[in-house]
All heavy atoms as an XYZ file, in Angstrom:
734
protein
N     -18.942      3.130     12.460
C     -17.914      3.144     11.506
C     -16.904      2.083     11.807
O     -16.484      1.841     12.895
C     -17.205      4.528     11.665
C     -16.058      4.790     10.627
S     -16.485      4.403      8.927
C     -16.585      5.912      8.151
N     -16.387      1.465     10.689
C     -15.419      0.293     10.835
C     -14.099      0.938     11.299
O     -13.675      1.911     10.930
C     -15.381     -0.345      9.415
N     -13.492      0.128     12.241
C     -12.216      0.507     12.794
C     -11.062     -0.269     12.040
O     -10.025      0.166     12.063
C     -12.081      0.164     14.277
C     -13.069      1.141     14.960
C     -12.902      0.974     16.446
C     -13.823      1.914     17.182
N     -13.531      2.322     18.368
N     -11.371     -1.372     11.450
C     -10.336     -2.093     10.615
C     -11.060     -2.835      9.545
O     -12.104     -3.483      9.528
C      -9.918     -3.304     11.678
C      -8.775     -4.109     11.115
C      -8.048     -4.880     12.101
N      -7.292     -5.956     11.493
C      -6.023     -5.828     11.141
N      -5.480     -4.669     11.357
N      -5.227     -6.824     10.684
N     -10.339     -2.686      8.454
C     -10.736     -3.335      7.129
C      -9.844     -4.516      6.829
O      -8.661     -4.510      6.801
C     -10.707     -2.333      5.964
C     -10.980     -2.838      4.611
C     -12.416     -3.412      4.441
C     -10.713     -1.802      3.622
N     -10.404     -5.632      6.636
C      -9.627     -6.840      6.313
C      -9.968     -7.212      4.814
O     -11.142     -7.351      4.478
C      -9.982     -8.092      7.148
C      -9.629     -7.810      8.604
C      -9.157     -9.336      6.697
C     -10.072     -8.851      9.585
N      -9.032     -6.940      3.886
C      -9.250     -7.162      2.463
C      -9.698     -8.510      2.018
O      -9.248     -9.525      2.806
C      -7.989     -6.789      1.787
C      -7.225     -5.934      2.854
C      -7.649     -6.546      4.091
N     -10.385     -8.581      1.036
C     -10.919     -9.930      0.575
C      -9.784    -10.546     -0.393
O      -9.204     -9.778     -1.159
C     -12.241     -9.849     -0.091
N      -9.815    -11.811     -0.621
C      -8.965    -12.552     -1.535
C      -7.532    -12.053     -1.594
O      -6.768    -11.986     -0.515
C      -9.529    -12.482     -2.872
C     -10.982    -13.271     -2.879
C     -11.518    -13.053     -4.347
C     -10.951    -14.611     -2.527
N      -6.985    -11.646     -2.704
C      -5.621    -11.107     -2.761
C      -5.451     -9.642     -2.791
O      -4.530     -9.091     -3.279
C      -5.000    -11.693     -4.117
C      -5.658    -11.023     -5.378
O      -6.835    -10.509     -5.246
N      -5.028    -11.024     -6.519
N      -6.371     -8.962     -2.109
C      -6.284     -7.490     -1.978
C      -5.391     -7.173     -0.868
O      -5.273     -7.786      0.167
C      -7.693     -6.896     -1.738
C      -8.739     -7.283     -2.801
C      -8.374     -6.463     -4.119
N      -9.494     -6.367     -4.981
C      -9.921     -7.339     -5.797
N      -9.335     -8.462     -5.818
N     -10.955     -7.113     -6.491
N      -4.773     -5.861     -0.962
C      -3.786     -5.329      0.017
C      -4.245     -3.904      0.244
O      -4.347     -3.137     -0.633
C      -2.321     -5.409     -0.490
C      -1.398     -4.838      0.489
C      -1.939     -6.838     -0.891
N      -4.292     -3.594      1.588
C      -4.764     -2.260      1.948
C      -3.508     -1.550      2.282
O      -2.641     -1.948      3.036
C      -5.637     -2.255      3.141
C      -6.152     -0.952      3.620
C      -7.248     -0.290      2.653
C      -6.873     -0.996      5.016
N      -3.185     -0.283      1.622
C      -1.964      0.370      1.673
C      -2.324      1.933      2.124
O      -3.221      2.525      1.677
C      -1.206      0.374      0.283
C       0.017      1.196      0.324
C      -0.905     -1.097     -0.111
N      -1.415      2.358      2.985
C      -1.530      3.781      3.378
C      -0.262      4.434      2.601
O       0.924      4.150      2.860
C      -1.414      3.974      4.781
C      -1.421      5.451      5.243
C      -1.336      5.682      6.731
O      -1.102      4.677      7.476
O      -1.583      6.775      7.187
N      -0.584      5.294      1.686
C       0.475      6.068      0.982
C       1.451      6.803      1.836
O       0.945      7.514      2.762
C      -0.155      6.906     -0.189
C      -0.584      5.984     -1.306
C      -0.721      6.892     -2.585
C      -1.138      6.035     -3.742
N      -1.195      6.801     -4.932
N       2.585      6.739      1.556
C       3.654      7.591      2.301
C       3.769      8.920      1.587
O       4.155      8.931      0.330
C       5.046      6.844      2.401
C       4.781      5.551      3.150
C       6.088      7.712      2.944
C       6.038      4.689      3.179
N       3.563     10.132      2.216
C       3.720     11.395      1.701
C       5.076     11.817      2.163
O       5.316     11.927      3.244
C       2.632     12.384      2.192
C       1.326     11.698      2.216
C       2.792     13.647      1.572
C       0.224     11.889      1.383
N       5.985     12.077      1.129
C       7.333     12.456      1.405
C       7.382     13.931      1.927
O       6.440     14.771      1.497
C       8.098     12.371      0.070
C       7.117     12.461     -0.933
C       5.815     11.853     -0.266
N       8.249     14.233      2.878
C       8.332     15.631      3.388
C       8.575     16.568      2.209
O       9.520     16.328      1.349
C       9.396     15.575      4.393
C      10.282     14.392      4.022
C       9.397     13.468      3.346
N       7.981     17.814      2.351
C       8.296     18.787      1.252
C       9.532     19.747      1.762
O       9.883     20.625      0.834
C       7.096     19.613      1.059
O       6.647     20.230      2.141
N       9.947     19.629      2.947
C      11.148     20.419      3.324
C      11.935     19.618      4.341
O      11.403     18.693      5.026
C      10.707     21.793      3.818
C       9.980     21.772      4.992
C       9.774     23.316      5.431
C       8.679     23.427      6.464
N       8.559     24.869      6.915
N      13.175     19.968      4.427
C      14.167     19.257      5.274
C      13.990     19.756      6.777
O      13.297     20.668      6.916
C      15.585     19.503      4.786
O      15.916     20.896      5.006
C      15.833     19.076      3.398
N      14.654     19.131      7.692
C      14.589     19.501      9.011
C      15.121     20.888      9.308
O      14.757     21.490     10.298
C      15.346     18.488      9.950
O      16.603     18.281      9.508
C      14.560     17.134     10.041
N      16.113     21.231      8.350
C      16.666     22.615      8.459
C      15.714     23.684      7.829
O      16.065     24.835      7.892
C      18.046     22.671      7.748
N      14.573     23.203      7.259
C      13.690     24.149      6.693
C      13.828     24.455      5.213
O      13.228     25.420      4.646
N      14.650     23.722      4.492
C      14.974     23.956      3.145
C      13.799     23.221      2.306
O      13.512     22.118      2.576
C      16.297     23.323      2.687
C      17.470     24.075      3.386
C      16.502     23.499      1.206
C      18.795     23.530      3.207
N      13.131     24.065      1.448
C      12.026     23.434      0.629
C      12.720     22.533     -0.501
O      13.646     22.979     -1.197
C      11.264     24.637     -0.074
C      10.429     25.435      0.977
C       9.799     26.620      0.190
C       9.403     24.614      1.681
N      12.164     21.381     -0.666
C      12.592     20.437     -1.753
C      11.696     20.550     -2.871
O      10.434     20.643     -2.716
C      12.521     19.069     -1.101
C      13.431     18.675      0.124
C      13.140     17.484      0.694
C      14.912     18.959     -0.270
N      12.229     20.473     -4.145
C      11.317     20.354     -5.256
C      10.556     19.198     -5.202
O      10.979     18.149     -4.782
C      12.342     20.448     -6.421
C      13.719     20.142     -5.792
C      13.569     20.400     -4.394
N       9.310     19.267     -5.965
C       8.393     18.096     -5.917
C       9.129     16.838     -6.616
O       8.757     15.780     -6.239
C       7.034     18.510     -6.585
C       6.083     17.474     -6.442
C       4.708     17.982     -6.929
O       4.320     19.108     -6.817
O       4.074     17.183     -7.665
N       9.917     17.044     -7.691
C      10.320     15.905     -8.424
C      11.356     15.180     -7.605
O      11.591     13.987     -7.893
C      10.969     16.439     -9.731
O      11.943     17.434     -9.446
C       9.932     17.059    -10.622
N      12.161     15.750     -6.787
C      13.181     15.116     -5.962
C      12.498     14.243     -4.925
O      13.308     13.417     -4.387
C      14.182     16.131     -5.467
O      13.579     16.884     -4.360
N      11.446     14.457     -4.536
C      10.821     13.761     -3.370
C       9.765     12.734     -3.764
O       9.229     11.959     -2.981
C      10.261     14.790     -2.348
O       9.106     15.401     -2.952
C      11.163     15.581     -1.770
N       9.649     12.553     -5.071
C       8.488     11.787     -5.576
C       8.916     10.249     -5.698
O       9.738      9.968     -6.608
C       7.944     12.310     -6.886
C       6.776     11.492     -7.326
C       5.963     12.093     -8.466
C       4.834     11.233     -8.735
N       3.986     11.688     -9.826
N       8.424      9.341     -4.804
C       8.663      7.998     -4.966
C       7.213      7.417     -4.422
O       6.859      7.638     -3.363
C       9.648      7.457     -3.997
C       9.984      5.964     -3.938
C      10.395      5.571     -5.327
C      11.037      5.626     -2.883
N       6.513      6.836     -5.335
C       5.270      6.290     -5.099
C       5.313      5.058     -4.284
O       5.375      3.936     -4.748
C       4.539      6.028     -6.403
C       3.062      6.098     -6.208
O       2.558      6.676     -5.301
N       2.361      5.743     -7.315
N       5.299      5.190     -2.962
C       5.397      4.189     -1.965
C       4.264      4.241     -0.913
O       3.581      5.151     -0.819
C       6.764      4.109     -1.327
O       6.960      5.371     -0.557
N       4.226      3.081     -0.201
C       3.153      3.063      0.871
C       3.505      1.939      1.864
O       4.400      1.114      1.561
N       2.759      2.037      3.011
C       2.988      1.025      4.058
C       1.685     -0.003      3.964
O       0.666      0.511      3.948
C       3.132      1.637      5.397
C       3.282      0.733      6.414
C       3.498      1.480      7.803
C       3.687      0.384      8.923
N       3.663      1.048     10.189
N       2.013     -1.229      3.994
C       0.932     -2.214      4.038
C       0.160     -2.245      5.400
O       0.949     -2.417      6.423
C       1.425     -3.536      3.653
C       0.358     -4.596      3.688
C       2.094     -3.523      2.186
N      -0.975     -1.970      5.393
C      -1.795     -1.934      6.640
C      -2.507     -3.256      6.841
O      -2.457     -3.821      8.024
C      -2.961     -0.787      6.587
C      -2.232      0.498      6.273
C      -3.702     -0.785      7.839
C      -1.243      1.016      7.334
N      -3.043     -3.852      5.903
C      -3.731     -5.173      6.047
C      -3.725     -5.815      4.723
O      -3.619     -5.266      3.664
C      -5.204     -4.877      6.412
O      -5.891     -6.060      6.786
N      -3.741     -7.266      4.870
C      -3.516     -8.117      3.653
C      -4.699     -9.192      3.663
O      -4.972     -9.706      4.809
C      -2.186     -8.882      3.728
C      -2.012     -9.796      2.501
C      -1.080     -7.861      3.742
N      -5.197     -9.454      2.618
C      -6.310    -10.546      2.560
C      -5.659    -11.979      2.541
O      -4.492    -11.969      2.476
N      -6.467    -12.932      2.675
C      -5.881    -14.361      2.813
C      -5.276    -14.839      1.473
O      -4.445    -15.691      1.608
C      -7.208    -15.120      3.193
C      -8.315    -14.341      2.664
C      -7.845    -12.834      2.693
N      -5.682    -14.262      0.310
C      -5.036    -14.863     -0.861
C      -6.008    -15.447     -1.728
O      -7.204    -15.688     -1.461
N      -5.546    -15.715     -2.936
C      -6.407    -16.457     -3.947
C      -6.294    -17.943     -3.768
O      -5.414    -18.482     -3.244
C      -5.968    -16.130     -5.404
C      -6.284    -14.688     -5.908
C      -5.508    -14.544     -7.327
C      -7.729    -14.552     -6.080
N      -7.330    -18.571     -4.459
C      -7.360    -20.131     -4.423
C      -7.085    -20.597     -5.738
O      -7.506    -20.063     -6.866
C      -8.689    -20.615     -4.020
C      -9.024    -20.309     -2.596
C     -10.055    -21.234     -2.091
N     -10.437    -20.985     -0.795
C      -9.724    -21.581      0.379
N      -8.892    -22.479      0.186
N     -10.188    -21.174      1.574
N      -6.224    -21.601     -5.927
C      -5.822    -22.222     -7.238
C      -6.896    -23.142     -7.718
O      -7.949    -23.405     -6.873
C      -4.397    -22.791     -7.312
C      -4.250    -23.892     -6.230
O      -5.248    -24.428     -5.718
N      -2.917    -24.208     -6.069
N      -6.724    -23.837     -8.796
C      -7.736    -24.880     -9.308
C      -7.854    -26.010     -8.346
O      -8.985    -26.719     -8.355
C      -7.380    -25.335    -10.686
O      -6.009    -25.942    -10.638
N      -6.943    -26.395     -7.508
C      -7.081    -27.450     -6.518
C      -7.642    -27.163     -5.266
O      -7.838    -27.836     -4.390
C      -5.650    -28.143     -6.250
C      -5.048    -28.934     -7.383
C      -4.194    -28.106     -8.315
O      -3.606    -27.059     -7.810
O      -4.233    -28.231     -9.470
N      -7.851    -25.707     -5.056
C      -8.606    -25.278     -3.970
C      -7.498    -24.831     -2.749
O      -7.896    -24.411     -1.652
N      -6.212    -24.904     -3.142
C      -5.254    -24.464     -2.190
C      -5.045    -22.934     -2.197
O      -5.267    -22.300     -3.314
C      -3.827    -25.065     -2.425
C      -3.909    -26.606     -2.415
O      -4.691    -27.138     -1.614
N      -3.217    -27.180     -3.222
N      -4.801    -22.256     -1.074
C      -4.693    -20.858     -0.992
C      -3.373    -20.475     -1.256
O      -2.288    -20.913     -0.856
C      -5.003    -20.417      0.484
O      -6.312    -20.860      0.722
C      -4.918    -18.881      0.677
N      -3.162    -19.433     -2.218
C      -1.879    -18.824     -2.629
C      -1.835    -17.555     -1.926
O      -2.544    -16.638     -2.204
C      -1.944    -18.522     -4.161
C      -2.091    -19.928     -4.875
C      -0.502    -17.985     -4.583
C      -2.322    -19.677     -6.398
N      -0.976    -17.473     -0.928
C      -0.891    -16.281     -0.057
C      -0.239    -15.100     -0.851
O       0.475    -15.272     -1.750
C       0.008    -16.733      1.188
C       0.970    -17.759      0.567
C       0.048    -18.555     -0.496
N      -0.616    -13.791     -0.445
C      -0.067    -12.698     -0.973
C       1.383    -12.620     -0.882
O       1.944    -13.161      0.216
C      -0.804    -11.577     -0.293
C      -1.938    -12.151      0.204
C      -1.656    -13.502      0.476
N       2.141    -11.849     -1.695
C       3.612    -11.730     -1.674
C       4.007    -10.726     -0.637
O       5.133    -10.802     -0.158
C       4.172    -11.299     -3.020
N       3.208     -9.966     -0.113
C       3.484     -8.874      0.997
C       2.881     -9.231      2.207
O       1.903    -10.031      2.309
C       3.109     -7.500      0.443
C       3.991     -7.106     -0.790
C       1.661     -7.427      0.278
N       3.308     -8.609      3.373
C       2.774     -8.795      4.616
C       2.564     -7.440      5.365
O       3.057     -6.470      4.888
C       3.506     -9.805      5.463
C       4.930     -9.242      5.808
C       5.821    -10.333      6.536
C       7.188     -9.948      6.861
N       8.036     -9.352      5.952
N       1.715     -7.429      6.323
C       1.509     -6.184      7.099
C       2.846     -5.536      7.517
O       3.719     -6.294      7.972
C       0.513     -6.391      8.293
C      -0.812     -6.731      7.921
C      -1.756     -6.986      9.047
O      -1.444     -6.446     10.208
O      -2.809     -7.523      8.930
N       2.946     -4.316      7.428
C       4.154     -3.552      7.822
C       5.140     -3.412      6.815
O       6.138     -2.558      6.838
N       5.038     -4.114      5.737
C       5.996     -3.823      4.542
C       5.889     -2.491      3.900
O       4.725     -1.904      3.789
C       5.769     -4.995      3.403
C       6.273     -6.297      3.802
O       7.051     -6.479      4.854
O       6.059     -7.138      2.973
N       6.944     -1.944      3.411
C       6.997     -0.726      2.547
C       7.023     -1.123      1.200
O       7.916     -1.844      0.810
C       8.116      0.164      3.020
O       8.049      0.505      4.344
C       8.065      1.463      2.244
N       6.032     -0.701      0.387
C       6.039     -1.321     -1.002
C       5.956     -0.215     -2.009
O       5.788      1.050     -1.780
C       4.698     -2.078     -1.218
C       4.640     -3.405     -0.440
C       3.413     -1.285     -0.904
N       6.529     -0.448     -3.239
C       6.462      0.502     -4.479
C       5.236      0.275     -5.093
O       4.824     -0.822     -5.496
C       7.689      0.056     -5.297
C       7.852      1.049     -6.409
C       8.199      2.461     -5.992
C       9.116      0.483     -7.318
N       4.538      1.370     -5.419
C       3.102      1.345     -5.984
C       3.117      1.817     -7.280
O       3.866      2.645     -7.766
C       2.075      2.196     -5.156
C       2.082      1.782     -3.605
C       1.334      2.793     -2.814
C       1.422      0.435     -3.505
N       2.185      1.290     -8.120
C       1.984      1.860     -9.437
C       1.583      3.252     -9.386
O       0.827      3.637     -8.497
C       0.915      0.889    -10.175
C       0.267      0.312     -9.097
C       1.247      0.265     -7.945
N       1.823      4.094    -10.496
C       1.438      5.390    -10.582
C      -0.120      5.663    -10.567
O      -0.691      6.530    -10.040
C       1.994      6.151    -11.734
C       1.803      7.560    -11.759
C       2.636      8.304    -12.905
O       3.537      7.606    -13.498
O       2.270      9.434    -13.127
N      -0.751      4.655    -11.243
C      -2.204      4.723    -11.301
C      -2.862      3.384    -10.876
O      -2.253      2.344    -10.889
C      -2.641      5.031    -12.772
C      -2.187      6.245    -13.389
C      -1.070      6.193    -14.259
C      -2.806      7.497    -12.989
C      -0.593      7.415    -14.835
C      -2.199      8.593    -13.490
C      -1.103      8.635    -14.422
O      -0.709      9.794    -14.975
N      -4.073      3.510    -10.434
C      -4.672      2.203    -10.192
C      -5.179      2.306     -8.586
O      -4.908      3.127     -7.886
N      -5.713      1.149     -8.227
C      -6.072      1.134     -6.848
C      -7.468      1.645     -6.558
O      -8.005      2.401     -7.436
N      -8.062      1.264     -5.481
C      -9.408      1.682     -5.140
C      -9.269      2.635     -3.846
O      -8.687      2.143     -2.860
C     -10.400      0.657     -4.893
O     -10.468     -0.157     -6.057
C     -11.728      1.160     -4.482
N      -9.646      3.824     -3.893
C      -9.608      4.796     -2.693
C     -10.514      4.389     -1.686
O     -11.750      4.119     -1.997
C      -9.887      6.323     -3.156
C      -9.084      6.882     -4.211
C      -7.586      7.017     -3.774
O      -7.356      7.407     -2.557
N      -6.609      6.797     -4.662
N     -10.096      4.350     -0.438
C     -10.948      3.871      0.766
C     -10.622      4.871      1.840
O      -9.531      5.238      2.186
C     -10.562      2.466      1.154
C     -11.523      2.129      2.427
C     -10.757      1.434      0.116
N     -11.724      5.411      2.440
C     -11.544      6.368      3.552
C     -12.340      5.797      4.744
O     -13.405      5.367      4.890
C     -12.199      7.748      3.286
C     -11.926      8.784      4.299
C     -12.445     10.106      3.886
C     -12.068     11.065      4.885
N     -12.395     12.468      4.506
N     -11.416      5.500      5.836
C     -11.700      4.895      7.177
C     -11.570      6.100      8.182
O     -10.351      6.267      8.489
C     -11.010      3.640      7.447
C     -11.301      2.529      6.568
C     -10.381      1.419      6.917
C     -12.667      2.051      6.640
N     -12.680      6.558      8.715
C     -12.473      7.640      9.666
C     -11.899      8.944      8.914
O     -12.420      9.282      7.945
N     -10.829      9.323      9.492
C     -10.164     10.603      8.857
C      -9.024     10.161      8.007
O      -8.424     11.084      7.233
C      -9.619     11.495      9.975
C     -10.791     12.061     10.868
C     -11.590     13.006     10.073
O     -11.051     13.794      9.298
O     -12.864     12.774     10.258
N      -8.571      8.982      7.898
C      -7.478      8.430      7.124
C      -7.829      7.988      5.753
O      -9.001      7.338      5.598
C      -6.556      7.323      7.861
C      -5.841      7.923      9.027
C      -4.994      6.869      9.509
C      -3.961      7.527     10.593
N      -2.920      6.571     10.868
N      -7.043      8.181      4.737
C      -7.392      7.684      3.405
C      -6.324      6.497      3.062
O      -5.093      6.653      3.374
C      -7.206      8.740      2.396
C      -8.392      9.801      2.539
C      -8.326     10.822      1.384
O      -7.722     10.561      0.382
O      -9.091     11.767      1.565
N      -6.790      5.398      2.467
C      -6.076      4.244      2.116
C      -6.419      4.094      0.651
O      -7.220      4.525      0.046
C      -6.470      3.208      3.061
C      -6.260      3.346      4.424
C      -7.326      3.638      5.177
C      -4.992      3.123      5.033
C      -7.109      3.869      6.628
C      -4.835      3.459      6.372
C      -5.896      3.676      7.207
O      -5.775      4.001      8.502
N      -5.583      3.098      0.078
C      -5.776      2.546     -1.212
C      -5.704      1.085     -1.139
O      -4.856      0.540     -0.537
C      -4.737      3.204     -2.212
C      -4.995      2.721     -3.568
C      -4.534      4.685     -2.157
N      -6.702      0.439     -1.892
C      -6.837     -0.978     -1.966
C      -6.219     -1.476     -3.392
O      -6.778     -1.025     -4.306
C      -8.196     -1.327     -1.742
C      -8.622     -2.789     -1.295
C      -7.947     -3.078     -0.011
C     -10.057     -2.910     -1.195
N      -5.234     -2.370     -3.347
C      -4.679     -2.827     -4.593
C      -4.707     -4.343     -4.571
O      -4.975     -5.017     -3.578
C      -3.089     -2.601     -4.621
C      -2.704     -1.071     -4.789
C      -2.484     -0.124     -3.702
C      -2.769     -0.616     -6.046
C      -2.184      1.125     -3.972
C      -2.506      0.813     -6.307
C      -2.234      1.653     -5.265
O      -1.830      2.920     -5.414
N      -4.696     -4.935     -5.756
C      -4.481     -6.361     -5.935
C      -2.985     -6.637     -5.643
O      -2.093     -5.768     -5.821
C      -4.822     -6.856     -7.314
C      -6.303     -6.842     -7.684
C      -6.475     -7.595     -8.866
N      -7.947     -7.851     -9.093
C      -8.739     -7.052     -9.830
N      -8.313     -6.300    -10.563
N     -10.130     -7.443     -9.823
N      -2.786     -7.826     -5.124
C      -1.364     -8.274     -4.788
C      -0.463     -8.192     -6.095
O       0.634     -7.732     -5.881
C      -1.490     -9.688     -4.206
C      -0.060    -10.149     -3.860
O       0.747     -9.415     -3.263
O       0.278    -11.302     -4.316
N      -0.970     -8.573     -7.208
C      -0.178     -8.536     -8.286
C       0.223     -7.092     -8.926
O       1.088     -6.945     -9.793
C      -0.659     -9.417     -9.425
C      -2.042     -9.087    -10.045
C      -3.213     -9.848     -9.324
O      -2.889    -10.510     -8.262
O      -4.295     -9.692     -9.665
N      -0.652     -6.147     -8.492
C      -0.379     -4.709     -8.874
C       0.762     -4.172     -8.210
O       1.305     -3.124     -8.694
C      -1.687     -3.964     -8.666
C      -2.851     -4.286     -9.668
O      -2.529     -5.014    -10.652
O      -4.010     -4.039     -9.410
N       1.131     -4.617     -7.021
C       2.299     -4.008     -6.237
C       3.472     -4.379     -7.000
O       3.770     -5.479     -7.330
C       2.258     -4.419     -4.849
C       0.939     -4.001     -4.152
C       3.477     -4.147     -4.077
C       0.679     -4.393     -2.728
N       4.383     -3.320     -7.247
C       5.552     -3.447     -7.975
C       6.806     -4.219     -7.177
O       7.586     -4.726     -7.928
C       6.115     -2.119     -8.587
C       4.876     -1.383     -9.410
C       5.472     -0.045     -9.722
C       4.592     -2.143    -10.632
N       6.739     -4.039     -5.893
C       7.883     -4.534     -5.188
C       7.874     -4.110     -3.672
O       7.085     -3.164     -3.387
N       8.834     -4.585     -2.878
C       8.965     -4.149     -1.503
C      10.204     -3.342     -1.430
O      11.159     -3.572     -2.185
C       9.065     -5.234     -0.557
O      10.060     -6.108     -0.992
C       7.807     -6.163     -0.579
N      10.223     -2.326     -0.629
C      11.380     -1.514     -0.417
C      12.035     -1.741      0.897
O      11.294     -1.925      1.968
C      10.973      0.081     -0.360
C      10.335      0.531     -1.667
C       9.737      1.922     -1.488
C      11.386      0.627     -2.690
N      13.374     -1.870      0.992
C      14.143     -2.283      2.232
C      15.229     -1.134      2.404
O      15.713     -0.600      1.417
C      14.767     -3.625      2.029
C      13.805     -4.695      1.770
N      13.112     -5.302      2.808
C      13.436     -5.198      0.663
C      12.125     -6.237      2.347
N      12.388     -6.303      0.987
N      15.519     -0.847      3.647
C      16.474      0.182      3.968
C      17.874     -0.474      4.050
O      18.041     -1.596      4.305
C      16.195      0.737      5.269
C      14.908      1.555      5.160
C      14.818      2.811      5.963
O      15.908      3.160      6.518
O      13.781      3.371      6.087
Protein backbone atom coordinates (compact mmCIF):
# COMPACT_ATOMS: atom_id res chain seq x y z
CA UNK A 1 0.00 0.00 0.00
CA UNK A 2 1.26 3.48 -0.86
CA UNK A 3 2.33 5.58 2.10
CA UNK A 4 2.54 8.88 0.24
CA UNK A 5 0.73 10.19 -2.81
CA UNK A 6 2.35 12.92 -4.88
CA UNK A 7 -0.31 14.51 -7.10
CA UNK A 8 0.31 15.01 -10.82
CA UNK A 9 0.43 18.42 -12.54
CA UNK A 10 -1.74 21.02 -10.76
CA UNK A 11 -3.52 18.61 -8.42
CA UNK A 12 -3.69 19.18 -4.64
CA UNK A 13 -4.29 16.43 -2.06
CA UNK A 14 -6.45 17.71 0.82
CA UNK A 15 -7.55 16.17 4.10
CA UNK A 16 -10.95 17.61 5.03
CA UNK A 17 -11.25 19.19 8.46
CA UNK A 18 -14.21 17.81 10.40
CA UNK A 19 -15.42 20.48 12.85
CA UNK A 20 -16.18 19.38 16.40
CA UNK A 21 -19.84 18.64 17.08
CA UNK A 22 -19.60 19.69 20.72
CA UNK A 23 -17.58 22.11 22.81
CA UNK A 24 -15.01 21.19 25.44
CA UNK A 25 -17.72 21.80 28.06
CA UNK A 26 -19.91 19.17 26.37
CA UNK A 27 -22.45 21.47 24.73
CA UNK A 28 -23.75 20.03 21.45
CA UNK A 29 -23.42 22.45 18.53
CA UNK A 30 -25.99 22.58 15.72
CA UNK A 31 -24.67 21.29 12.41
CA UNK A 32 -25.23 24.61 10.61
CA UNK A 33 -23.08 26.62 13.03
CA UNK A 34 -20.01 24.42 12.55
CA UNK A 35 -20.13 23.98 8.79
CA UNK A 36 -17.13 25.48 7.02
CA UNK A 37 -15.90 23.42 4.11
CA UNK A 38 -12.17 23.55 4.75
CA UNK A 39 -9.21 21.23 4.66
CA UNK A 40 -5.48 20.92 5.17
CA UNK A 41 -3.19 20.56 2.15
CA UNK A 42 -1.24 17.32 2.47
CA UNK A 43 0.60 17.23 -0.85
CA UNK A 44 0.91 19.42 -3.97
CA UNK A 45 1.82 18.53 -7.54
CA UNK A 46 4.57 20.36 -9.46
CA UNK A 47 2.15 22.52 -11.48
CA UNK A 48 1.04 23.00 -15.08
CA UNK A 49 3.22 23.92 -18.03
CA UNK A 50 2.48 26.96 -20.17
CA UNK A 51 2.92 27.17 -23.95
CA UNK A 52 6.64 28.04 -23.57
CA UNK A 53 7.21 24.96 -21.42
CA UNK A 54 7.68 26.85 -18.14
CA UNK A 55 6.11 25.39 -15.00
CA UNK A 56 3.35 27.42 -13.33
CA UNK A 57 3.43 26.39 -9.65
CA UNK A 58 0.19 25.84 -7.69
CA UNK A 59 -1.08 28.73 -5.53
CA UNK A 60 -1.09 26.64 -2.32
CA UNK A 61 1.63 24.75 -0.46
CA UNK A 62 1.74 21.81 1.94
CA UNK A 63 0.33 22.65 5.36
CA UNK A 64 -2.01 25.44 4.14
CA UNK A 65 -5.60 25.48 5.38
CA UNK A 66 -7.85 26.03 2.38
CA UNK A 67 -11.50 26.78 1.65
CA UNK A 68 -12.99 24.05 -0.54
CA UNK A 69 -15.94 24.00 -2.92
CA UNK A 70 -19.07 22.24 -1.72
CA UNK A 71 -18.93 19.70 -4.55
CA UNK A 72 -16.13 18.26 -6.64
CA UNK A 73 -12.81 16.60 -6.11
CA UNK A 74 -11.86 12.95 -6.33
CA UNK A 75 -12.13 10.79 -3.21
CA UNK A 76 -8.89 8.93 -2.39
CA UNK A 77 -8.39 6.43 0.44
CA UNK A 78 -4.84 5.73 1.62
CA UNK A 79 -4.72 3.22 4.43
CA UNK A 80 -7.42 4.21 6.93
CA UNK A 81 -7.49 7.92 6.02
CA UNK A 82 -9.68 9.53 3.38
CA UNK A 83 -8.48 12.44 1.25
CA UNK A 84 -9.84 14.50 -1.64
CA UNK A 85 -7.86 15.40 -4.76
CA UNK A 86 -8.65 18.84 -6.27
CA UNK A 87 -7.30 20.88 -9.14
CA UNK A 88 -5.43 23.98 -7.96
CA UNK A 89 -7.96 26.31 -9.62
CA UNK A 90 -10.87 24.56 -7.82
CA UNK A 91 -9.62 25.68 -4.39
CA UNK A 92 -11.46 28.84 -3.35
CA UNK A 93 -8.78 30.37 -1.12
CA UNK A 94 -6.54 29.97 1.93
CA UNK A 95 -7.65 30.47 5.52
CA UNK A 96 -5.44 32.29 8.04
CA UNK A 97 -5.87 32.79 11.78
